[in-house]
PAZAPA-4460 file (N, C-alpha, C; in steps of 0.05 Angstrom, whole numbers, plus 32768, in hexadecimal, padded with zeros to 4 digits):
% residues 331
    n_x    n_y    n_z   ca_x   ca_y   ca_z    c_x    c_y    c_z   seq   type   mol
   8075   84D9   90C3   8087   84CD   90DB   80A2   84CE   90D3     1      M     A
   80B3   84D4   90E3   80D4   84D6   90E0   80DC   84B9   90D4     2      S     A
   80F0   84B9   90C4   80FA   84A4   90B9   8105   848D   90CA     3      D     A
   810E   849F   90E2   811B   848E   90F3   810D   8481   910C     4      V     A
   80EF   848A   910D   80DD   847C   911C   80CC   8465   910C     5      I     A
   80CB   844F   9118   80BB   843E   9109   80A1   8440   9103     6      P     A
   8097   8439   90E9   807C   8441   90E2   8069   8437   90FC     7      T     A
   806B   841F   9106   8057   8413   9115   8059   841D   9132     8      E     A
   806B   8431   9137   8074   843E   9151   8058   8444   9164     9      A     A
   8047   8457   9154   802B   845D   915D   801F   844C   916C    10      V     A
   8018   8435   9156   8008   841C   915D   8013   8410   9176    11      D     A
   802C   840C   9176   803E   83FA   918B   8035   840B   91A5    12      T     A
   803F   8422   91A3   803F   8430   91BC   801E   8431   91C7    13      Y     A
   800E   8438   91B6   7FEF   8439   91C1   7FE6   841D   91CB    14      L     A
   7FF3   8408   91BC   7FE6   83EA   91C8   7FF4   83EA   91E5    15      E     A
   800B   83EE   91E7   8013   83EF   9202   8005   8400   9219    16      L     A
   8006   841A   9212   7FF4   842E   9223   7FD8   8424   9228    17      A     A
   7FCA   841F   9211   7FAE   8417   9219   7FAB   83FE   922B    18      L     A
   7FBF   83EA   9229   7FBF   83D2   923C   7FCA   83D9   9258    19      A     A
   7FD0   83F2   925C   7FD9   8400   9277   7FF6   83F7   927C    20      G     A
   8007   83F2   9268   8021   83E5   926B   8035   83FF   926D    21      E     A
   8033   840E   9280   8040   8429   9284   805D   8424   927F    22      Q     A
   806C   840F   9290   8089   840C   928D   808E   8405   926E    23      R     A
   8084   83F1   9265   808B   83EA   924A   8084   8403   9239    24      R     A
   806E   840E   9239   806B   8425   9226   807B   843B   9226    25      A     A
   8087   8442   9241   809C   8454   9243   80B6   844D   923D    26      T     A
   80C2   8435   9242   80D7   8426   9238   80D7   8424   921A    27      R     A
   80C0   8421   920C   80C0   8420   91F2   80CC   8439   91E4    28      Y     A
   80BC   8451   91F0   80C5   8467   91E7   80E3   8471   91E9    29      V     A
   80E9   846D   9203   8107   8473   920C   811A   8467   91FA    30      V     A
   8114   844B   91F6   8125   843B   91E4   8129   8444   91C8    31      D     A
   8117   8454   91BD   8119   8462   91A3   812A   8479   91A3    32      L     A
   8132   8484   91BA   8143   8499   91B9   8161   8492   91B0    33      L     A
   816A   849F   919D   8186   84A1   9196   818C   84BC   9189    34      H     A
   81A4   84BB   917E   81AB   84D5   916F   819C   84DE   9159    35      D     A
   8194   84CB   914A   8180   84D1   9130   8165   84D4   913A    36      A     A
   815D   84CA   9150   8143   84D0   915D   8140   84E3   9176    37      T     A
   8144   84F9   9178   8144   850A   918F   812B   8509   919A    38      P     A
   812A   8512   91B5   810B   8515   91C3   80F7   8525   91AF    39      P     A
   80FF   853A   91A2   80EB   854A   9192   80DE   853A   917E    40      A     A
   80F0   852B   9170   80E1   8516   915C   80CF   8503   9169    41      A     A
   80D5   84F8   917D   80C1   84E4   918A   80A7   84F6   9198    42      L     A
   80AB   850F   919A   8092   851C   91A6   8082   8521   918C    43      I     A
   808D   852B   9177   807C   8532   915D   8072   8519   9152    44      T     A
   8080   8503   9151   807D   84EC   913A   8070   84D5   914B    45      D     A
   8072   84D5   9166   8067   84BF   916E   8055   84C6   918B    46      L     A
   805D   84D3   919D   804A   84DD   91B4   8032   84EE   91AD    47      L     A
   8038   8501   919D   8022   8512   9193   800B   8505   9181    48      A     A
   8018   84F6   916D   8007   84E3   915D   7FF5   84D1   916B    49      P     A
   7FFE   84C5   9182   7FF4   84B0   9191   7FDC   84C0   919E    50      A     A
   7FE3   84D7   91AB   7FCC   84E7   91B8   7FB9   84EC   91A6    51      Q     A
   7FBE   84F5   918E   7FAA   84FC   917C   7F97   84E8   9177    52      H     A
   7FA6   84CD   916E   7F94   84B9   9166   7F83   84B1   9180    53      E     A
   7F8C   84B3   919A   7F7B   84AC   91B3   7F63   84BA   91B3    54      V     A
   7F67   84D5   91AF   7F52   84EA   91AE   7F3C   84E4   9198    55      G     A
   7F46   84DE   9182   7F35   84D5   9166   7F21   84BA   916A    56      E     A
   7F31   84A7   917A   7F22   8492   9181   7F10   8496   919B    57      R     A
   7F16   84A9   91AE   7F01   84AD   91C1   7EEB   84B9   91B2    58      W     A
   7EEE   84CF   91A4   7ED9   84E0   9195   7EC6   84CC   9186    59      H     A
   7ED0   84B9   917A   7EC0   84A5   916B   7EB4   848D   917A    60      H     A
   7EB9   848D   9196   7EAC   847D   91A6   7EBD   8462   91A6    61      G     A
   7ED6   8461   919F   7EE5   8447   919F   7EF4   8442   91B9    62      D     A
   7EF7   8458   91C6   7F06   8456   91DF   7EF2   8469   91F8    63      L     A
   7EF8   8464   9210   7EEC   846F   9225   7EF8   8483   9230    64      S     A
   7EEE   8498   923F   7EFB   84AC   924A   7F15   84A1   925D    65      T     A
   7F0C   848C   9269   7F22   847F   9279   7F39   8476   9269    66      A     A
   7F34   8469   9252   7F4B   8461   9240   7F5A   8478   9239    67      D     A
   7F4F   8490   9231   7F5F   84A8   922D   7F6E   84B2   9242    68      E     A
   7F65   84AF   9258   7F74   84BE   9270   7F8A   84A8   9273    69      H     A
   7F8A   8492   9273   7F9C   847C   9274   7FB6   8484   9262    70      L     A
   7FAD   8485   9249   7FC5   848E   9237   7FD3   84A2   923B    71      V     A
   7FC4   84BC   9241   7FD1   84D2   9249   7FE2   84D3   925E    72      T     A
   7FD4   84C3   9275   7FEC   84C2   928F   8006   84B1   9285    73      S     A
   8001   849E   9275   8018   848D   926C   802C   84A0   925A    74      I     A
   801D   84B1   924E   802F   84C0   9238   803E   84D8   9247    75      T     A
   8032   84E1   925B   8041   84F4   926D   8056   84E7   9279    76      L     A
   8055   84D0   9284   806D   84C1   928D   8081   84BD   9279    77      S     A
   807B   84B4   9262   808D   84AC   924B   8098   84C7   9242    78      S     A
   808E   84DE   9242   8096   84FA   923A   80AA   8500   9250    79      L     A
   80A5   84FE   9266   80B6   8505   9281   80D0   84F5   927C    80      A     A
   80CE   84D7   9279   80E5   84C8   927A   80F6   84CC   9261    81      A     A
   80EA   84D5   924C   80FC   84D7   9234   810C   84EE   9234    82      M     A
   80FF   8506   9242   8110   851B   923F   8120   8520   9257    83      C     A
   811E   850D   926C   812C   8517   9288   814D   8510   9283    84      A     A
   8152   84FF   926F   8174   84FE   926B   8179   8508   9251    85      G     A
   816B   8515   9244   8173   851D   9226   8184   8538   9229    86      S     A
   8196   853B   9219   81A8   8555   921B   8193   856B   920C    87      S     A
   819A   8581   9215   818F   8599   920A   81A1   85AE   9202    88      R     A
   819C   85BE   91F0   81AE   85D8   91ED   81AD   85E7   9207    89      P     A
   81C0   85F8   920C   81C2   860E   9223   81A7   8620   921D    90      E     A
   8198   8623   9235   817D   8630   9230   817F   864B   9230    91      P     A
   816D   8657   9223   8170   8679   921C   8153   867F   9223    92      R     A
   8150   8699   9228   8134   86A7   9226   811E   8697   9235    93      G     A
   8116   86A0   924B   80FE   868F   9259   80E6   8697   924B    94      L     A
   80D5   867F   9246   80BB   8682   9239   80A8   8672   924F    95      V     A
   8092   8680   9254   807C   866F   9262   806A   8664   9251    96      L     A
   8063   8644   9254   8050   863D   9242   8038   8635   9257    97      V     A
   8023   863E   924E   8009   863E   925B   7FF1   8638   924F    98      I     A
   7FE2   8627   925F   7FC6   861B   924F   7FB3   8633   9259    99      C     A
   7FA3   863C   9246   7F8F   8650   924C   7F7D   8645   9260   100      A     A
   7F72   865A   926E   7F5D   8652   9285   7F4A   8643   9274   101      E     A
   7F3F   862D   9281   7F29   861D   9276   7F34   8607   9263   102      D     A
   7F4B   860A   925E   7F58   85F5   9249   7F66   85E0   925C   103      D     A
   7F5B   85C9   925D   7F69   85B7   9271   7F7C   85A1   9263   104      W     A
   7F81   85A6   9245   7F91   8593   9235   7FB0   859C   9234   105      H     A
   7FB8   8596   9252   7FD3   859A   9254   7FED   858C   9249   106      S     A
   7FE2   8572   923E   7FF4   8563   9238   8001   8570   921C   107      L     A
   7FF0   857C   920C   7FF4   8583   91F1   800D   859C   91F8   108      A     A
   8005   85AE   920A   8019   85C3   9211   802E   85BB   921E   109      S     A
   8030   85A2   922F   8047   859A   923D   805B   858E   9226   110      Q     A
   8053   8584   9210   8061   8579   91FA   8069   8595   91ED   111      M     A
   805F   85A5   91E6   8066   85BC   91D9   807B   85CA   91EB   112      F     A
   807A   85CA   9207   8090   85DA   9218   80A4   85CC   9216   113      A     A
   80A6   85AB   9212   80C0   859E   9211   80C9   85A6   91F5   114      E     A
   80BE   85A7   91E3   80C9   85AA   91C7   80D7   85C7   91C6   115      L     A
   80CB   85D9   91D4   80DD   85F6   91DA   80F6   85F0   91E6   116      L     A
   80F5   85DF   91FB   810E   85D7   920A   8127   85CD   91FC   117      R     A
   8119   85B6   91E7   812A   85AD   91D6   8133   85BB   91C3   118      Q     A
   8129   85D5   91BE   8132   85E4   91AA   8142   85FF   91B9   119      A     A
   8148   85FB   91D4   8159   860B   91DC   8150   8625   91EF   120      G     A
   8135   8622   91F4   812B   8638   9208   8121   862D   9221   121      R     A
   8128   8640   9236   8123   863C   924E   80FF   863E   9250   122      R     A
   80F4   862A   925C   80D9   8629   925D   80CD   8623   9279   123      V     A
   80B8   862F   927F   80A7   8626   9295   808F   8621   928E   124      L     A
   8084   8607   9294   806A   8601   928B   8058   85FF   92A0   125      H     A
   8041   860D   92A4   802F   8613   92B9   8015   8601   92B8   126      L     A
   8013   85EF   92A7   7FFF   85DC   92A7   7FE6   85E4   929F   127      G     A
   7FD0   85D9   92A7   7FB2   85DC   929A   7FA9   85F2   92A7   128      P     A
   7F98   8602   9297   7F83   8616   92A2   7F90   8629   92B6   129      S     A
   7FA4   8635   92AB   7FB5   8649   92BF   7F9F   8663   92C4   130      A     A
   7F9C   8667   92D8   7F8A   8680   92E2   7F9F   869B   92DA   131      P     A
   7F8F   86AC   92CA   7F9E   86C5   92C2   7FA3   86D7   92D8   132      S     A
   7F9C   86D5   92ED   7FA4   86E8   9306   7FBE   86DE   930C   133      A     A
   7FBC   86C0   9311   7FD6   86B4   931C   7FED   86B6   9306   134      D     A
   7FE6   86B6   92ED   7FF7   86B6   92D6   8008   86D3   92D9   135      V     A
   7FF9   86E9   92E1   8000   8707   92E3   8013   8703   92F3   136      S     A
   8010   86F8   930B   8025   86FB   9323   803F   86EC   9318   137      V     A
   803A   86D1   930A   8050   86C6   9307   8063   86D3   92F1   138      F     A
   8055   86E3   92E2   8061   86F1   92C7   8070   8700   92D8   139      I     A
   8066   8712   92EA   8076   8728   92FB   808E   871C   9307   140      E     A
   808B   8701   9310   80A0   86F9   9320   80B7   86F0   930E   141      R     A
   80B1   86E3   92FA   80C0   86D4   92E8   80CF   86E4   92D1   142      Q     A
   80C2   86F5   92CA   80C5   8709   92B4   80CF   86F9   929B   143      R     A
   80C0   86EA   928E   80C8   86DB   9276   80C6   86ED   925F   144      P     A
   80D7   86E6   9247   80D9   86F3   922F   80BE   86F1   921D   145      E     A
   80B0   86DB   9224   8092   86D6   9213   8087   86C3   9223   146      A     A
   806A   86C6   921F   8056   86B0   922A   804D   86A2   9210   147      V     A
   804C   8688   9213   803F   8678   91FB   8027   8668   9208   148      A     A
   800F   8671   9200   7FF4   8665   920A   7FEC   8651   91F4   149      V     A
   7FE5   863E   91FF   7FD4   8629   91EB   7FB9   8627   91F4   150      T     A
   7FA5   8625   91DF   7F8D   8624   91E0   7F84   860E   91CC   151      C     A
   7F75   85F9   91D5   7F6E   85DF   91C7   7F4E   85E3   91C6   152      N     A
   7F40   85F6   91D5   7F24   85F4   91DA   7F18   8612   91D0   153      L     A
   7F06   8611   91C1   7EFB   862E   91BF   7EED   863A   91D9   154      S     A
   7EE7   8629   91E9   7EDD   862E   9206   7EF1   863C   9215   155      L     A
   7F0A   863A   920F   7F1E   864A   9219   7F27   8665   920C   156      A     A
   7F18   866C   91FC   7F24   8685   91EE   7F26   869B   9200   157      Y     A
   7F10   86A0   9212   7F10   86B8   9228   7F2E   86B4   9239   158      L     A
   7F2F   869B   9242   7F47   8696   9251   7F63   869A   9241   159      G     A
   7F65   8696   9227   7F77   869E   9219   7F7C   86C0   9217   160      T     A
   7F67   86C9   9213   7F68   86E8   9219   7F6E   86F3   922C   161      S     A
   7F67   86E4   9244   7F71   86EF   9260   7F90   86EB   9264   162      R     A
   7F9A   86D5   9258   7FB6   86CE   9258   7FC4   86E6   924D   163      V     A
   7FB7   86EE   9236   7FC7   8701   9227   7FC6   871F   9234   164      A     A
   7FAD   8725   9241   7FAC   8740   924E   7FC2   873D   9264   165      D     A
   7FC5   8723   9275   7FD6   8723   9288   7FF4   8729   9282   166      A     A
   7FFA   871D   926B   8015   871E   9263   8020   8739   9256   167      A     A
   8007   8746   924A   800B   8764   923F   800E   877A   9255   168      H     A
   8002   8774   926C   8003   8784   9280   801E   8786   928B   169      A     A
   802C   8777   9286   804C   8774   9291   805F   877A   9279   170      H     A
   8050   877D   925C   8061   8783   9245   806D   8768   9239   171      G     A
   8064   8755   9241   806B   873E   9231   805B   8733   921D   172      V     A
   8066   872A   9206   805A   8724   91ED   804D   8704   91F2   173      P     A
   8038   8700   91E5   802C   86E9   91E8   802C   86D8   91CA   174      V     A
   8035   86BE   91CA   8030   86AD   91B1   801B   869C   91B7   175      L     A
   8008   8698   91A7   7FF3   8688   91AB   7FF3   866D   9196   176      A     A
   7FEB   8656   91A1   7FE8   8641   9191   7FD4   862E   919A   177      G     A
   7FD0   8614   918E   7FBB   8601   9195   7FA7   85FD   9184   178      G     A
   7F9B   85E4   9184   7F88   85DC   9173   7F6C   85F0   9168   179      G     A
   7F66   85FE   917D   7F51   8611   9179   7F58   862B   9172   180      A     A
   7F71   8630   9168   7F79   864B   9160   7F84   8648   9144   181      L     A
   7F84   8661   9138   7F91   8668   911D   7F9A   8688   9122   182      D     A
   7FA6   868E   910B   7FB1   86AA   910E   7F9D   86BC   9119   183      L     A
   7F8C   86BD   9108   7F73   86D3   910E   7F67   86D3   9128   184      Q     A
   7F61   86BC   9131   7F57   86B2   914B   7F6A   86BE   9161   185      R     A
   7F82   86B4   915C   7F95   86BB   9173   7F96   86DA   9174   186      A     A
   7F99   86E8   915B   7FA1   8704   9160   7F83   8712   916A   187      L     A
   7F6B   8709   9164   7F54   8715   9171   7F4B   8711   9190   188      R     A
   7F5E   86FD   9199   7F60   86F7   91B5   7F72   8708   91C4   189      L     A
   7F87   8715   91B5   7F97   8725   91BF   7FB8   871D   91C2   190      G     A
   7FBA   8703   91B8   7FD5   86F6   91B2   7FE7   870C   919E   191      A     A
   7FFE   870C   919F   8011   871A   918C   801B   8708   9175   192      D     A
   8016   86F1   9177   801C   86DF   9162   8011   86C6   9164   193      G     A
   8016   86B5   9151   8005   8699   9150   801A   8683   9142   194      W     A
   801C   866F   9151   8030   865A   9142   801C   8642   9141   195      A     A
   8023   862F   9127   8015   861A   9123   8020   8602   9130   196      Q     A
   803B   8606   9134   804D   85EB   9142   8064   85F6   914C   197      D     A
   8075   85E6   915C   808C   85EF   916C   809F   85FC   9157   198      S     A
   80A3   85F0   9141   80B7   85FC   912D   80B2   861A   9127   199      T     A
   809D   8623   911E   8094   863C   911A   8092   864D   9138   200      S     A
   808C   8640   914C   808D   864B   9167   80A6   8658   916E   201      A     A
   80C0   8645   916C   80D6   864E   916B   80E0   8664   9159   202      V     A
   80D6   865F   9141   80E2   8677   9131   80D4   8690   9139   203      R     A
   80BA   8692   9141   80B1   86AC   9148   80C1   86B6   9163   204      V     A
   80C2   86A1   9178   80CD   86AE   918F   80EF   86B9   918C   205      L     A
   80FB   86AA   9177   8117   86B4   9171   8113   86D1   9163   206      D     A
   80FF   86D3   9155   80FC   86F1   914A   80F5   8703   915F   207      Q     A
   80EA   86FC   9176   80DF   870F   9189   80F8   8710   919F   208      W     A
   8106   86FF   91A0   8123   8704   91B0   8135   8719   91A1   209      R     A
   8130   8718   9184   8141   872E   9176   8138   8746   9178   210      A     A
   811C   874A   9179   810E   8762   9179   80F2   875C   9189   211      R     A
   80F0   8763   919E   80D9   875B   91B2   80C3   876D   91A8   212      T     A
   80AB   8762   91A4   8095   8772   9199   8088   8785   91AF   213      P     A
   8081   879C   91A6   8075   87B5   91B8   8058   87A8   91B8   214      V     A
   804F   87A1   91D3   8030   8797   91DC   8023   87B2   91EA   215      V     A
   8007   87B2   91E5   7FF7   87C0   91F1   7FEF   87B7   9207   216      D     A
   7FF5   87C5   921C   7FEF   87BA   923A   7FCD   87B9   9240   217      P     A
   7FC0   87C8   922E   7FA1   87CA   9235   7F98   87AC   922B   218      R     A
   7F80   87A8   923B   7F71   878B   923A   7F68   878D   9223   219      P     A
   7F5E   8776   9214   7F51   876F   91FC   7F39   8777   91FE   220      V     A
   7F2D   8788   91ED   7F0E   878B   91EE   7EFF   877C   91DE   221      Q     A
   7EEB   876C   91E7   7EDB   875A   91DC   7EBE   8765   91D9   222      H     A
   7EB3   875A   91C4   7E93   875F   91C5   7E84   875A   91DF   223      D     A
   7E75   876D   91E9   7E68   8767   91FF   7E57   8752   9201   224      P     A
   7E4A   8755   91E8   7E33   873D   91E4   7E3E   8725   91E7   225      A     A
   7E56   871F   91DD   7E64   8705   91E1   7E6E   86FD   91FB   226      A     A
   7E75   8712   9209   7E7E   870D   9228   7E63   8706   9234   227      L     A
   7E52   8713   9230   7E34   8711   9241   7E2B   86F3   923B   228      A     A
   7E31   86E9   9220   7E25   86D1   921B   7E36   86BB   9226   229      L     A
   7E50   86C0   9226   7E61   86A8   9239   7E5A   86AC   9256   230      D     A
   7E52   86C1   9264   7E4B   86C2   927D   7E2E   86B2   9284   231      R     A
   7E20   86B5   926D   7E04   86AB   9270   7E00   868E   9268   232      S     A
   7E16   8680   9262   7E14   8667   9257   7E0C   8656   926A   233      A     A
   7E11   8655   9287   7E09   863F   9294   7DE7   8644   9298   234      P     A
   7DE1   8656   9299   7DC4   8663   92A0   7DB6   865A   9285   235      D     A
   7DBA   8661   926A   7DB2   865A   9258   7DAC   863D   924F   236      L     A
   7DC7   862E   9252   7DC6   8615   924C   7DB1   8607   9262   237      G     A
   7DB3   860C   927B   7DA0   8600   928F   7D81   8607   9286   238      G     A
   7D7C   861B   927E   7D60   8623   9279   7D5B   8614   925F   239      R     A
   7D67   8611   924E   7D60   8605   9233   7D5A   85E5   923E   240      A     A
   7D6E   85D9   924C   7D6D   85BE   9254   7D52   85BC   9262   241      F     A
   7D4B   85CA   9274   7D30   85CA   9283   7D1A   85CE   9271   242      E     A
   7D1A   85DD   925C   7D05   85E3   9248   7CFF   85C7   9236   243      E     A
   7D13   85BB   9232   7D11   85A3   9221   7CFF   858E   9230   244      L     A
   7CFE   8591   924A   7CEC   8581   925A   7CE9   8562   9258   245      G     A
   7CCD   8558   924F   7CCD   853D   9246   7CDE   8531   922F   246      Q     A
   7CE1   8548   921F   7CE9   853D   9206   7D08   8532   920A   247      L     A
   7D15   853C   921D   7D30   8530   9225   7D2C   850F   922A   248      R     A
   7D19   8508   9237   7D16   84EC   923F   7D0E   84DD   9222   249      S     A
   7CFE   84E8   9213   7CF7   84D9   91FA   7D0E   84D7   91E4   250      S     A
   7D1F   84ED   91E8   7D33   84E6   91D4   7D4E   84D8   91E1   251      L     A
   7D54   84D9   91FA   7D68   84C9   9206   7D62   84B3   9219   252      L     A
   7D46   84AF   921B   7D40   849B   922C   7D49   84A3   924B   253      G     A
   7D4F   848C   925A   7D54   8492   9273   7D75   8495   927A   254      R     A
   7D84   849A   9264   7DA1   8498   9266   7DA8   84B1   9277   255      D     A
   7DB1   84AE   9290   7DB6   84C2   92A3   7DCD   84D3   929A   256      R     A
   7DE0   84C4   928F   7DF9   84D0   9287   7DF5   84E2   926F   257      H     A
   7DE6   84DC   925D   7DE0   84EF   9241   7DCD   8506   924C   258      W     A
   7DBA   84FE   925D   7DAA   8517   9269   7DBD   852A   9275   259      L     A
   7DD2   8525   9286   7DE3   8534   928F   7DF4   8540   927D   260      S     A
   7E00   8532   926B   7E10   8539   9256   7E03   8554   9244   261      T     A
   7DE8   854C   9241   7DDA   855F   9232   7DDC   857C   923D   262      L     A
   7DD1   8579   9255   7DD6   8597   9264   7DF0   85A3   9260   263      R     A
   7E07   8596   9267   7E20   85A2   9261   7E26   85A9   9243   264      S     A
   7E1C   8598   9230   7E1F   85A0   9218   7E15   85B9   920C   265      D     A
   7DF8   85BE   9219   7DEA   85D4   9210   7DFA   85EE   921C   266      L     A
   7E03   85EC   9234   7E15   85FF   923F   7E2E   8605   922E   267      V     A
   7E3D   85F0   9225   7E53   85F3   9216   7E49   85FD   91F7   268      D     A
   7E35   85F6   91F1   7E2D   8603   91D4   7E29   8622   91D9   269      T     A
   7E1F   862A   91EE   7E1C   8648   91F0   7E38   8652   91F5   270      V     A
   7E4D   864C   9202   7E67   8651   9205   7E76   8650   91EC   271      R     A
   7E71   863D   91DA   7E7D   863F   91C2   7E71   8654   91B0   272      C     A
   7E57   8657   91AD   7E4B   866F   919E   7E5B   8688   91A9   273      L     A
   7E61   868D   91C4   7E6D   86A3   91CC   7E8C   86A7   91C1   274      A     A
   7E97   868D   91C3   7EB3   868C   91B9   7EB2   8693   919B   275      A     A
   7E9F   868D   9187   7EA2   8692   916B   7E9D   86AE   9168   276      A     A
   7E8C   86BA   917D   7E88   86D9   9177   7E9C   86E8   9184   277      R     A
   7EAE   86DF   9195   7EC6   86ED   91A2   7ED9   86F0   918B   278      L     A
   7EE0   86D9   9178   7EF1   86DA   9165   7EE9   86E2   914C   279      V     A
   7ECE   86EA   9149   7EC1   86EC   912E   7EC1   86D9   9118   280      E     A
   7EC2   86C0   9123   7EC3   86AD   910D   7EAD   8698   9114   281      D     A
   7E99   8695   90FE   7E87   8680   9105   7E8D   8664   9102   282      P     A
   7EA8   865E   90F7   7EAF   8641   90F1   7EB5   863A   9109   283      E     A
   7EBB   864B   9122   7EBF   863F   913E   7EA7   862A   9147   284      V     A
   7E8C   863A   9141   7E73   862A   914D   7E70   8614   9134   285      F     A
   7E72   8617   911C   7E72   8600   9107   7E83   85EB   9111   286      A     A
   7E9E   85F1   9119   7EAF   85DA   911B   7EA4   85C9   9138   287      E     A
   7E9C   85DA   9149   7E94   85CD   9167   7E77   85BB   915F   288      Y     A
   7E64   85C8   914D   7E4B   85BB   914D   7E56   859E   913E   289      R     A
   7E66   859D   9126   7E6D   8586   911A   7E7A   856F   9130   290      E     A
   7E88   857B   9140   7E96   856B   9151   7E83   855D   9165   291      W     A
   7E73   856C   916C   7E5B   8561   917E   7E49   854E   916F   292      L     A
   7E41   8556   9158   7E33   8546   9145   7E42   8527   9144   293      R     A
   7E58   8527   913C   7E66   8510   913C   7E69   84FC   9157   294      Q     A
   7E6D   850B   916B   7E6E   8502   9184   7E52   84F4   918D   295      L     A
   7E3B   8503   918A   7E24   84F5   918D   7E1F   84DB   917A   296      Y     A
   7E28   84E1   9166   7E20   84C9   914E   7E31   84AD   9159   297      A     A
   7E49   84B5   9164   7E5D   849E   916E   7E51   8491   918A   298      S     A
   7E41   849F   9194   7E34   8497   91AE   7E16   848F   91AE   299      R     A
   7E0C   848E   9197   7DEE   8487   9192   7DDD   849A   9198   300      G     A
   7DE4   84B3   919F   7DD0   84C4   91A5   7DC0   84CB   918E   301      V     A
   7DA7   84CF   918D   7D96   84D9   917A   7D9E   84F1   9167   302      P     A
   7DA0   84F4   9150   7DA8   850A   9140   7D9C   8522   914A   303      E     A
   7D7B   8521   914F   7D6C   8537   9151   7D72   8546   916D   304      Q     A
   7D81   8539   917A   7D88   8544   919A   7D94   8562   9192   305      V     A
   7DAC   8562   9180   7DB5   857F   9178   7DA1   8591   9172   306      L     A
   7D8F   8587   915E   7D7B   859C   9153   7D66   85A4   9167   307      A     A
   7D62   8593   917B   7D50   8598   918D   7D5B   85AF   91A0   308      V     A
   7D74   85A7   91AA   7D84   85B9   91B9   7D85   85D2   91AE   309      G     A
   7D8D   85D5   9194   7D90   85F0   918B   7D74   8600   9188   310      A     A
   7D5E   85F0   9183   7D46   8602   9181   7D40   860E   919E   311      R     A
   7D48   85FC   91B3   7D42   8605   91D0   7D55   861C   91D8   312      A     A
   7D6D   8619   91D0   7D7F   862F   91D4   7D78   8649   91C5   313      L     A
   7D73   864A   91AF   7D73   8663   919B   7D63   8679   91AC   314      R     A
   7D4B   8675   91B2   7D3E   8690   91BB   7D4B   869B   91D5   315      P     A
   7D57   868A   91E4   7D64   8694   91FB   7D7C   869E   91F5   316      L     A
   7D8C   8692   91E2   7DA7   86A4   91DA   7DA0   86BE   91D1   317      V     A
   7D8A   86BA   91C2   7D83   86D6   91B1   7D7C   86EE   91C6   318      A     A
   7D77   86E6   91E0   7D72   86F9   91F5   7D8A   8708   91F9   319      E     A
   7DA0   86FB   91F4   7DBE   8706   91FD   7DC9   8711   91E3   320      V     A
   7DC9   8704   91CE   7DD8   8705   91B6   7DD0   86F8   9198   321      D     A
   7DC1   870D   9190   7DB2   8704   9174   7DC3   86F6   9161   322      V     A
   7DDC   8705   915E   7DEE   86FC   9147   7DF7   86DC   914F   323      A     A
   7DFD   86D7   916A   7E02   86B9   9174   7DE7   86A9   916D   324      A     A
   7DD0   86B0   9171   7DB7   86A0   916D   7DB6   869A   9153   325      A     A
   7DBE   86AD   9141   7DBF   86A8   9124   7DD3   8692   911C   326      D     A
   7DE8   8691   912A   7E00   867A   9123   7DF5   865E   912F   327      L     A
   7DE2   8661   913E   7DDC   8649   914B   7DC9   8639   9135   328      L     A
   7DBC   864A   9128   7DAE   863A   9111   7DB8   863D   90F5   329      V     A
   7DD1   8645   90F5   7DE0   8647   90DB   7DE0   8659   90CB   330      G     A
   7DD3   8672   90D4   7DCE   8686   90BD   7DED   8695   90B7   331      R     A
***
């Protein structure tokens, strides 16, 4: 945390936000603004850590989805109020900031977009899950210097790749970032570069201003089996759910919420297997499986649900992609 931001700032802000005190929470953030504490510092050292903390508390069952949505809404208001009257350098070089298709975590990308603005870039932020066809039309109309695509879920890998294809068709380079990516994953999805944070993103974008990368206009070629697996995910997940039959009730009782969640989790498991195959990185699925294990444990869902679900899915997945089926059982 910055030396000029109180050590208790995140806790104080979250206490106000979780109590629904929107005006007080926003005022608390705005009052911290001064010459030594610019908006960029408040984004990276207060608002972003607060949202991360909320996500962790939700994951461990300490906060509800409604709580998480409340804080996110207040953080959006605080971000807008904080940046509305701040001075910025003269903008240069248009950058489109886009959430990949199927990635609805727009707050992180909105913070990133504002950090780019504070660093002197002209930015247009297109919000969550931008359809690639619409992105292509927008790029043709706006002619940006670069596209920055954020991807915080492996389920959005194909969407990230489609954004790259849309930008490359117009000769525009793509910088990728977000919690679900590293350099190798980003490059395999068709991006021309990867940034871990806004500082490294600004550095890469400045390098591209000096020397624009030559991009390949051809679409990224992915493993056909991985693409088929992603397309088949709703069917395979649904079939596995039905095949579990009476075992569902014995494991989960009559909790309709978790019964419906199990179906969607089986579908997402297949899509995550496809994502791991798309970027040729088995850790993608290992990370998802551990995340799901912790989520179930925090909600009191029996541990064997994961193993039973994997056994039901494996022969169905193997019909489409044997390599993905092996990932499912940890080979």
